[in-house]
C-alpha positions in Angstrom: 0.0 0.0 0.0 1.3 3.5 -0.9 2.4 5.8 1.9 1.8 8.8 -0.3 -0.5 11.4 1.2 -2.4 14.6 0.2 -3.8 17.4 2.3 -7.5 17.8 3.0 -10.0 19.8 5.1 -11.1 17.6 8.0 -14.4 18.5 9.7 -15.6 17.4 13.2 -18.3 19.1 15.2 -18.1 22.3 13.3 -14.3 22.6 13.6 -12.2 22.5 10.5 -8.5 21.5 10.3 -6.1 20.8 7.4 -4.5 17.3 7.8 -2.8 14.7 5.7 -4.9 11.8 4.4 -4.0 8.8 2.3 -3.6 9.6 -1.3 -6.6 8.6 -3.4 -6.5 5.3 -5.2 -8.9 5.6 -8.2 -11.0 2.8 -9.3 -11.0 1.6 -12.9 -13.8 4.1 -13.8 -12.4 7.1 -11.8 -10.0 9.8 -12.8 -7.5 11.3 -10.4 -8.2 15.1 -10.0 -6.0 17.8 -8.8 -8.5 20.1 -7.1 -8.4 23.8 -7.9 -11.6 25.1 -6.4 -14.7 23.9 -4.4 -17.9 25.6 -3.6 -19.8 25.3 -0.3 -23.4 24.0 0.1 -25.6 24.3 3.2 -26.2 20.5 3.3 -22.6 19.5 3.7 -22.0 22.3 6.2 -24.9 21.3 8.3 -23.4 17.8 8.5 -20.0 19.2 9.3 -21.3 21.2 12.2 -23.3 18.3 13.6 -21.1 15.2 12.8 -18.6 14.3 15.5 -16.5 11.9 13.6 -13.8 13.3 11.5 -14.5 13.3 7.7 -13.7 15.1 4.5 -16.7 17.1 3.3 -17.4 18.3 -0.2 -19.6 17.5 -3.2 -18.6 20.2 -5.7 -15.1 20.6 -7.3 -13.3 22.0 -10.3 -9.8 21.0 -11.2 -7.4 19.3 -13.6 -7.2 15.6 -14.6 -3.8 14.2 -13.4 -4.6 10.6 -14.4 -7.5 9.6 -16.6 -9.7 6.6 -15.8 -8.2 3.2 -16.6 -11.3 2.1 -18.5 -10.7 4.8 -21.1 -13.8 6.9 -20.4 -14.1 10.5 -19.5 -11.8 13.5 -19.8 -8.1 13.1 -20.7 -5.0 14.0 -18.7 -4.5 17.7 -18.4 -8.2 18.5 -19.1 -9.8 21.1 -16.9 -13.0 19.7 -15.4 -16.0 20.2 -13.1 -16.9 17.3 -11.0 -19.4 15.9 -8.4 -18.6 13.6 -5.5 -21.8 12.0 -4.2 -20.1 10.5 -1.2 -18.3 13.7 -0.2 -14.5 14.2 -0.2 -14.0 17.1 -2.5 -12.3 19.4 0.0 -8.9 17.9 -0.6 -5.9 18.6 -2.8 -6.6 15.4 -4.7 -9.8 13.4 -5.3 -10.9 10.4 -7.3 -14.1 11.1 -9.3 -16.1 8.7 -11.4 -16.0 9.8 -15.1 -19.8 9.9 -15.3 -19.6 12.7 -12.8 -17.0 14.7 -14.7 -17.4 17.2 -17.5 -14.6 19.0 -19.4 -14.6 22.8 -19.2 -14.6 25.3 -22.0 -11.5 27.5 -21.8 -13.5 30.6 -20.9 -15.2 29.1 -17.8 -13.2 29.7 -14.6 -12.5 27.2 -11.9 -14.6 29.3 -9.5 -17.6 29.4 -11.8 -17.4 25.7 -12.5 -17.2 24.8 -8.9 -20.7 26.3 -8.2 -22.4 24.0 -10.7 -22.7 20.5 -9.3 -25.2 20.7 -6.4 -26.8 24.1 -7.0 -26.8 24.0 -10.8 -27.9 20.4 -11.2 -30.6 20.8 -8.6 -32.1 23.8 -10.5 -31.8 22.0 -13.8 -33.5 18.8 -12.8 -36.1 20.5 -10.6 -37.2 22.7 -13.4 -37.5 19.6 -15.7 -40.4 18.4 -13.5 -42.5 21.1 -15.1 -41.3 20.7 -18.7 -42.1 22.1 -21.2 -41.6 25.5 -19.5 -42.3 27.8 -22.5 -45.2 30.0 -21.4 -45.5 28.4 -17.9 -45.8 30.3 -14.7 -42.9 29.2 -12.4 -42.4 30.2 -8.8 -38.9 30.0 -7.3 -39.1 30.1 -3.5 -35.8 30.8 -1.8 -34.7 32.6 -4.9 -31.5 34.0 -3.4 -30.2 30.6 -2.5 -27.6 28.8 -4.6 -30.1 26.6 -6.5 -32.7 29.4 -6.6 -30.4 31.8 -8.4 -29.7 29.2 -11.1 -33.4 28.3 -11.3 -34.3 32.0 -12.0 -31.9 32.1 -14.9 -32.7 28.7 -16.4 -36.4 29.2 -16.0 -36.2 32.5 -17.9 -34.0 30.9 -20.6 -36.7 28.2 -21.0 -39.3 30.8 -21.8 -41.2 30.6 -18.5 -42.8 33.5 -16.7 -40.7 33.4 -13.5 -41.7 34.7 -10.1 -39.0 35.0 -7.3 -40.0 34.7 -3.7 -37.5 36.4 -1.4 -37.2 37.3 2.3 -35.7 40.7 2.0 -37.3 43.4 -0.1 -33.9 44.8 -0.7 -33.1 41.8 -3.0 -35.9 42.7 -5.5 -33.7 44.4 -8.1 -31.1 41.6 -7.7 -33.5 38.8 -8.5 -35.0 40.7 -11.4 -31.6 41.1 -12.9 -31.3 37.3 -12.8 -34.5 36.8 -14.7 -37.5 37.2 -12.4 -40.5 38.8 -14.0 -42.3 39.3 -10.7 -41.3 39.2 -7.0 -43.1 38.0 -3.9 -41.8 39.2 -0.6 -42.2 36.5 2.0 -44.7 37.3 4.7 -45.5 40.7 3.1 -47.1 40.0 -0.2 -50.8 39.2 -0.1 -50.8 35.7 -1.6 -54.6 35.7 -2.2 -53.9 38.2 -5.1 -51.2 36.1 -6.7 -51.9 34.2 -9.9 -51.4 30.4 -9.6 -48.3 28.6 -10.9 -47.8 25.6 -13.1 -44.5 24.8 -11.3 -43.3 25.7 -7.9 -39.8 25.1 -6.6 -39.7 25.0 -2.8 -36.6 24.8 -0.7 -38.1 26.2 2.5 -40.7 23.7 3.8 -42.8 24.3 6.9 -45.6 26.9 6.6 -44.1 28.2 3.4 -44.6 24.9 1.6 -48.2 24.9 2.9 -48.8 28.3 1.3 -47.1 27.3 -1.9 -49.4 24.2 -2.3 -52.4 26.6 -2.3 -50.8 28.5 -5.2 -50.7 25.5 -7.6 -52.6 25.9 -10.8 -54.8 23.1 -12.1 -52.6 20.0 -12.6 -49.5 21.9 -11.4 -46.4 20.5 -9.7 -44.7 21.6 -6.5 -41.1 20.3 -6.2 -39.9 20.2 -2.6 -36.1 20.0 -2.5 -35.1 21.5 0.9 -36.2 22.4 4.4 -34.6 25.6 5.5 -37.4 26.2 8.0 -36.0 23.1 9.8 -38.4 22.1 12.6 -41.5 23.7 11.2 -44.3 21.3 10.3 -46.1 21.5 7.0 -49.9 21.4 7.3 -52.3 21.7 4.3 -55.9 21.1 3.3 -55.8 17.7 1.6 -59.2 18.2 0.0 -58.3 21.4 -1.7 -55.0 19.8 -2.8 -56.4 16.7 -4.5 -59.2 18.7 -6.1 -56.5 20.8 -7.8 -55.0 17.7 -9.4 -51.7 19.0 -8.2 -48.6 17.0 -7.5 -46.0 17.3 -4.7 -42.7 15.9 -5.8 -40.0 15.0 -3.3 -36.7 15.9 -4.9 -33.3 14.6 -3.8 -30.5 15.3 -6.3 -28.7 12.1 -5.6 -31.7 10.1 -6.7 -32.2 12.2 -9.8 -28.6 11.5 -10.9 -29.4 7.8 -11.0 -31.6 8.6 -14.0 -29.2 10.9 -15.8 -25.5 11.0 -14.7 -24.0 14.3 -13.5 -21.7 14.7 -16.4 -24.6 15.3 -18.8 -26.1 18.2 -16.9 -22.7 19.6 -15.9 -21.6 19.8 -19.6 -24.9 21.7 -20.5 -24.5 24.1 -17.6 -20.8 24.8 -18.3 -21.6 25.5 -22.0 -24.3 28.0 -20.9 -21.7 29.9 -18.9 -19.3 29.7 -21.8 -21.8 31.4 -24.2 -22.9 34.0 -21.7 -26.4 32.6 -21.0 -25.8 31.6 -17.4 -23.9 33.5 -14.6 -23.0 31.9 -11.3 -23.4 34.4 -8.5 -20.2 34.2 -6.3 -20.1 36.6 -3.4 -17.0 35.3 -1.7 -13.7 33.7 -2.9 -11.1 32.7 -0.4 -8.1 30.5 0.2 -9.1 27.0 1.4 -7.2 27.6 4.6 -9.9 30.1 5.6 -12.6 27.4 5.7 -13.5 28.0 9.3 -14.4 31.7 8.8 -16.1 31.1 5.5 -18.2 28.2 6.8 -19.4 30.2 9.8 -20.4 33.2 7.6 -22.2 30.9 5.2 -24.2 29.1 7.9 -25.1 32.5 9.4 -26.5 33.6 6.0 -24.0 36.4 5.8 -23.1 35.3 2.2 -25.6 35.7 -0.6 -24.8 33.5 -3.5 -22.0 31.0 -3.6 -18.8 30.9 -1.6 -15.8 29.4 -3.3 -12.5 28.1 -1.8 -9.3 28.0 -3.9 -6.7 25.3 -3.5 
């Protein structure tokens, strides 16, 4: 067994340290990646702040192929890539990534931009697909200033939908309109009884908000539930009104969606949209990976709007 090591961010009970770990040993269908940038997601950080055992977090990464997969699939040595690690482990100087979760990058897409795509971008892409075709549809994006929400606004607009953004802070109205929102709902301020119903609703909030959203479904509409930022709030709704609407409530979990279409397909599509200027990742903070403790705490305290990226 090789004694070679690489450095990684180790998380335990919300504390982050950089330590040596065994060097990755890629499987036949995995490429060895030199990691250049990673982006943070609330799900992995919640686990990092609650999990006591030491582990290497991270789903999203961008980097360079050091060794291509032995089975001949995927990007070649030296290719710049964006990748997704379903079992975590991206927050390291090197990682092994299955080739069906790797996409080569156009030259004009930066590492930072690419690193934002796997969880947030793929969530938006696949969640919107539950309402396809979107041309002319009314789409509500709740939690529109979150990572997936900001991608969903842009992708929904690109697909020809009439997109409404739901936000907590009225000061963000001009921001979400710049991303493609045609209308804006201010959470707990807008009178929802006056709002036209929606063919597709993307909900990452849960709790009472999800209950309110189900009442806004158009006939035969779909509500996609992909998060629960309200945490402990229960969701209660009138079942009779719901089934009479013919509506659907879809439980969305990205890792299940990627069993139907591998990550590399969507990642390539998203990277191309950035390359041609049709999609813009919103990155508020870029920092050296050694600043992970400070960045993680800011992110969990919602002091960062948009994505946070760490450079290796």
